[in-house]
DRENDOMI-584736 format. One record per residue (C-alpha): residue number from 1; x, y, z; residue in one letter. Coordinates in Angstrom, 1 decimal. Layout:
<r i="NUM" x="X" y="Y" z="Z" aa="a"/>
...
***
This chain:
<r i="1" x="61.4" y="111.5" z="68.4" aa="m"/>
<r i="2" x="60.5" y="114.7" z="70.2" aa="p"/>
<r i="3" x="63.4" y="116.7" z="71.7" aa="v"/>
<r i="4" x="62.1" y="116.2" z="75.2" aa="r"/>
<r i="5" x="62.2" y="112.4" z="74.9" aa="r"/>
<r i="6" x="65.8" y="112.6" z="73.6" aa="v"/>
<r i="7" x="66.8" y="114.8" z="76.5" aa="l"/>
<r i="8" x="65.2" y="112.4" z="79.0" aa="i"/>
<r i="9" x="66.9" y="109.4" z="77.5" aa="l"/>
<r i="10" x="70.3" y="111.2" z="77.5" aa="l"/>
<r i="11" x="69.8" y="112.1" z="81.2" aa="a"/>
<r i="12" x="68.9" y="108.5" z="82.0" aa="l"/>
<r i="13" x="72.1" y="107.2" z="80.2" aa="f"/>
<r i="14" x="74.2" y="109.8" z="81.9" aa="a"/>
<r i="15" x="72.9" y="108.8" z="85.3" aa="s"/>
<r i="16" x="73.6" y="105.1" z="84.6" aa="l"/>
<r i="17" x="77.2" y="106.0" z="83.8" aa="a"/>
<r i="18" x="77.7" y="106.9" z="87.5" aa="d"/>
<r i="19" x="76.7" y="103.4" z="88.8" aa="l"/>
<r i="20" x="79.2" y="100.7" z="89.5" aa="p"/>
<r i="21" x="79.5" y="98.1" z="86.8" aa="p"/>
<r i="22" x="76.7" y="95.6" z="86.5" aa="a"/>
<r i="23" x="78.9" y="92.8" z="87.8" aa="s"/>
<r i="24" x="79.5" y="94.9" z="91.0" aa="a"/>
<r i="25" x="75.8" y="95.6" z="91.8" aa="q"/>
<r i="26" x="74.6" y="92.3" z="93.2" aa="n"/>
<r i="27" x="77.4" y="89.7" z="93.5" aa="p"/>
<r i="28" x="77.2" y="87.2" z="96.3" aa="p"/>
<r i="29" x="78.9" y="88.7" z="99.3" aa="l"/>
<r i="30" x="81.9" y="86.8" z="100.8" aa="p"/>
<r i="31" x="80.7" y="87.6" z="104.4" aa="v"/>
<r i="32" x="77.0" y="86.7" z="104.3" aa="p"/>
<r i="33" x="74.6" y="88.6" z="106.6" aa="g"/>
<r i="34" x="76.8" y="91.8" z="106.7" aa="y"/>
<r i="35" x="76.4" y="94.8" z="104.4" aa="p"/>
<r i="36" x="78.7" y="96.5" z="101.9" aa="a"/>
<r i="37" x="78.7" y="100.2" z="101.5" aa="v"/>
<r i="38" x="75.8" y="101.8" z="99.6" aa="v"/>
<r i="39" x="76.5" y="103.0" z="96.1" aa="s"/>
<r i="40" x="77.1" y="106.7" z="95.7" aa="v"/>
<r i="41" x="76.5" y="107.9" z="92.1" aa="p"/>
<r i="42" x="79.4" y="110.0" z="90.8" aa="g"/>
<r i="43" x="81.7" y="109.1" z="93.8" aa="a"/>
<r i="44" x="85.4" y="108.9" z="93.3" aa="h"/>
<r i="45" x="87.9" y="106.4" z="94.6" aa="n"/>
<r i="46" x="85.7" y="103.3" z="94.4" aa="a"/>
<r i="47" x="87.5" y="100.0" z="94.8" aa="p"/>
<r i="48" x="89.3" y="99.0" z="91.6" aa="d"/>
<r i="49" x="89.1" y="95.3" z="90.5" aa="p"/>
<r i="50" x="92.6" y="95.7" z="88.9" aa="g"/>
<r i="51" x="94.3" y="96.6" z="92.2" aa="k"/>
<r i="52" x="95.4" y="94.3" z="95.0" aa="t"/>
<r i="53" x="94.2" y="95.4" z="98.5" aa="y"/>
<r i="54" x="96.7" y="94.5" z="101.2" aa="k"/>
<r i="55" x="95.1" y="95.7" z="104.5" aa="v"/>
<r i="56" x="95.6" y="94.8" z="108.1" aa="v"/>
<r i="57" x="92.9" y="95.8" z="110.6" aa="f"/>
<r i="58" x="94.4" y="96.6" z="114.0" aa="d"/>
<r i="59" x="91.6" y="95.7" z="116.5" aa="i"/>
<r i="60" x="92.2" y="96.6" z="120.1" aa="g"/>
<r i="61" x="88.8" y="97.8" z="121.4" aa="h"/>
<r i="62" x="86.1" y="95.6" z="122.9" aa="k"/>
<r i="63" x="82.5" y="95.9" z="122.2" aa="s"/>
<r i="64" x="80.5" y="98.3" z="124.3" aa="d"/>
<r i="65" x="77.9" y="95.6" z="124.9" aa="a"/>
<r i="66" x="79.0" y="92.0" z="125.7" aa="p"/>
<r i="67" x="76.2" y="90.6" z="123.5" aa="d"/>
<r i="68" x="77.6" y="92.4" z="120.4" aa="q"/>
<r i="69" x="80.5" y="91.4" z="118.1" aa="p"/>
<r i="70" x="83.6" y="93.5" z="118.1" aa="l"/>
<r i="71" x="82.9" y="96.7" z="116.2" aa="p"/>
<r i="72" x="86.2" y="96.4" z="114.4" aa="g"/>
<r i="73" x="85.1" y="93.0" z="113.0" aa="l"/>
<r i="74" x="82.0" y="94.6" z="111.6" aa="l"/>
<r i="75" x="84.2" y="97.2" z="109.8" aa="m"/>
<r i="76" x="86.3" y="94.3" z="108.3" aa="v"/>
<r i="77" x="83.2" y="92.5" z="107.1" aa="a"/>
<r i="78" x="81.8" y="95.7" z="105.4" aa="k"/>
<r i="79" x="85.2" y="96.3" z="103.8" aa="y"/>
<r i="80" x="85.6" y="92.8" z="102.4" aa="v"/>
<r i="81" x="82.0" y="92.9" z="101.1" aa="n"/>
<r i="82" x="82.5" y="96.3" z="99.6" aa="t"/>
<r i="83" x="85.6" y="95.1" z="97.7" aa="l"/>
<r i="84" x="83.6" y="92.1" z="96.4" aa="a"/>
<r i="85" x="80.6" y="94.3" z="95.5" aa="q"/>
<r i="86" x="82.9" y="96.4" z="93.3" aa="y"/>
<r i="87" x="84.3" y="93.3" z="91.5" aa="g"/>
<r i="88" x="87.6" y="93.0" z="93.3" aa="v"/>
<r i="89" x="88.3" y="89.2" z="93.1" aa="p"/>
<r i="90" x="89.3" y="87.2" z="96.2" aa="a"/>
<r i="91" x="92.8" y="86.8" z="94.7" aa="s"/>
<r i="92" x="93.2" y="90.6" z="95.0" aa="h"/>
<r i="93" x="91.9" y="90.8" z="98.6" aa="r"/>
<r i="94" x="94.8" y="90.3" z="101.1" aa="d"/>
<r i="95" x="93.0" y="91.2" z="104.3" aa="i"/>
<r i="96" x="94.3" y="90.5" z="107.9" aa="a"/>
<r i="97" x="93.1" y="91.2" z="111.4" aa="v"/>
<r i="98" x="95.3" y="91.6" z="114.5" aa="v"/>
<r i="99" x="93.5" y="91.4" z="117.8" aa="f"/>
<r i="100" x="95.2" y="92.8" z="120.9" aa="h"/>
<r i="101" x="94.5" y="94.7" z="124.1" aa="q"/>
<r i="102" x="90.8" y="94.6" z="125.1" aa="e"/>
<r i="103" x="89.8" y="92.7" z="121.9" aa="a"/>
<r i="104" x="91.8" y="89.6" z="122.9" aa="v"/>
<r i="105" x="89.0" y="88.3" z="125.2" aa="a"/>
<r i="106" x="86.7" y="88.0" z="122.2" aa="s"/>
<r i="107" x="88.9" y="85.5" z="120.4" aa="t"/>
<r i="108" x="88.2" y="82.7" z="122.9" aa="v"/>
<r i="109" x="85.9" y="79.7" z="122.1" aa="d"/>
<r i="110" x="82.3" y="79.7" z="123.2" aa="n"/>
<r i="111" x="82.7" y="77.5" z="126.3" aa="d"/>
<r i="112" x="85.4" y="79.9" z="127.6" aa="t"/>
<r i="113" x="83.3" y="82.9" z="126.8" aa="w"/>
<r i="114" x="80.2" y="81.4" z="128.4" aa="k"/>
<r i="115" x="82.1" y="80.7" z="131.7" aa="a"/>
<r i="116" x="83.1" y="84.4" z="131.9" aa="a"/>
<r i="117" x="79.8" y="85.9" z="130.8" aa="h"/>
<r i="118" x="77.0" y="84.1" z="132.7" aa="n"/>
<r i="119" x="76.4" y="81.5" z="130.1" aa="g"/>
<r i="120" x="76.0" y="84.0" z="127.2" aa="a"/>
<r i="121" x="77.4" y="83.0" z="123.8" aa="d"/>
<r i="122" x="80.5" y="84.7" z="122.3" aa="n"/>
<r i="123" x="78.9" y="87.2" z="119.8" aa="p"/>
<r i="124" x="82.1" y="87.4" z="117.7" aa="s"/>
<r i="125" x="82.5" y="83.7" z="116.9" aa="i"/>
<r i="126" x="80.1" y="83.6" z="113.8" aa="a"/>
<r i="127" x="81.7" y="86.7" z="112.3" aa="l"/>
<r i="128" x="85.3" y="85.4" z="113.0" aa="i"/>
<r i="129" x="84.3" y="82.1" z="111.2" aa="q"/>
<r i="130" x="82.7" y="84.0" z="108.3" aa="a"/>
<r i="131" x="85.7" y="86.2" z="107.9" aa="l"/>
<r i="132" x="88.1" y="83.2" z="107.9" aa="a"/>
<r i="133" x="85.9" y="81.5" z="105.3" aa="k"/>
<r i="134" x="86.1" y="84.7" z="103.2" aa="a"/>
<r i="135" x="89.9" y="84.4" z="103.3" aa="g"/>
<r i="136" x="90.7" y="86.9" z="106.0" aa="v"/>
<r i="137" x="93.9" y="86.0" z="108.0" aa="a"/>
<r i="138" x="93.2" y="86.3" z="111.7" aa="l"/>
<r i="139" x="96.0" y="86.9" z="114.4" aa="h"/>
<r i="140" x="95.9" y="87.4" z="118.1" aa="v"/>
<r i="141" x="98.6" y="88.9" z="120.3" aa="c"/>
<r i="142" x="100.3" y="86.2" z="122.4" aa="g"/>
<r i="143" x="101.3" y="88.8" z="124.9" aa="q"/>
<r i="144" x="97.6" y="89.7" z="125.5" aa="g"/>
<r i="145" x="96.7" y="86.0" z="125.7" aa="v"/>
<r i="146" x="99.4" y="85.4" z="128.3" aa="a"/>
<r i="147" x="98.6" y="88.7" z="130.2" aa="r"/>
<r i="148" x="94.9" y="87.8" z="130.3" aa="g"/>
<r i="149" x="95.7" y="84.3" z="131.6" aa="h"/>
<r i="150" x="93.9" y="82.8" z="128.6" aa="i"/>
<r i="151" x="94.8" y="79.2" z="127.7" aa="d"/>
<r i="152" x="96.0" y="79.4" z="124.0" aa="p"/>
<r i="153" x="94.1" y="76.2" z="123.4" aa="k"/>
<r i="154" x="90.8" y="78.1" z="123.9" aa="t"/>
<r i="155" x="91.5" y="80.6" z="121.1" aa="i"/>
<r i="156" x="89.2" y="80.1" z="118.2" aa="q"/>
<r i="157" x="90.9" y="77.7" z="115.7" aa="p"/>
<r i="158" x="90.6" y="80.2" z="112.9" aa="e"/>
<r i="159" x="92.9" y="82.6" z="114.8" aa="i"/>
<r i="160" x="96.7" y="82.3" z="114.8" aa="e"/>
<r i="161" x="98.4" y="83.1" z="118.2" aa="v"/>
<r i="162" x="101.4" y="85.2" z="117.4" aa="d"/>
<r i="163" x="104.2" y="86.3" z="119.8" aa="v"/>
<r i="164" x="103.2" y="90.0" z="119.9" aa="w"/>
<r i="165" x="100.7" y="92.1" z="118.0" aa="a"/>
<r i="166" x="103.3" y="94.8" z="117.4" aa="l"/>
<r i="167" x="105.6" y="92.3" z="115.7" aa="t"/>
<r i="168" x="102.8" y="91.0" z="113.5" aa="t"/>
<r i="169" x="101.7" y="94.6" z="112.6" aa="l"/>
<r i="170" x="105.2" y="95.6" z="111.6" aa="i"/>
<r i="171" x="105.8" y="92.4" z="109.7" aa="d"/>
<r i="172" x="102.6" y="92.8" z="107.7" aa="l"/>
<r i="173" x="103.4" y="96.5" z="107.0" aa="q"/>
<r i="174" x="106.8" y="95.5" z="105.7" aa="q"/>
<r i="175" x="105.1" y="93.1" z="103.3" aa="q"/>
<r i="176" x="103.1" y="96.1" z="102.0" aa="g"/>
<r i="177" x="99.9" y="95.9" z="104.1" aa="y"/>
<r i="178" x="98.2" y="99.2" z="105.0" aa="i"/>
<r i="179" x="97.3" y="99.4" z="108.7" aa="r"/>
<r i="180" x="93.7" y="100.5" z="109.6" aa="v"/>
<r i="181" x="92.9" y="101.0" z="113.3" aa="g"/>
<r i="182" x="89.5" y="100.4" z="114.9" aa="d"/>
***
């Protein structure tokens, strides 16, 4: 075999070593319809299937457009899908979301949202349901619900109404969760 071919083959094999494992390239994503991050050959600090990821996303900002889901939820979907893309099993993904402040309004059911938004659908509901199905624990601040004069019965059924977001965030951090803000 000519030296040039050997060098080309060696270069090809070296470039393949930088890719994530084959099992991490195209698994079914736990939050369908939302992306994971793109692979970056040679990148460091990729998700490790041997680690358990305990993360709580602190979502307090509303969407800039009332017809768009909460931006913080999009980040959660991308993170969950990225962990799965890199082979982190569901049993090693302990992900939670705490809604508070401006984000509380997006946790209501579709009828309640429609009444407040000229008949438009709640754009966050499908993503909330998909995240819950993917195993993400969802919490909303009861103080925000009360302050916003929201009937707790109108909160999406996938979301747990807690006494106070601050208490939930502290409790989860004491359990080893890392807090990520939106």
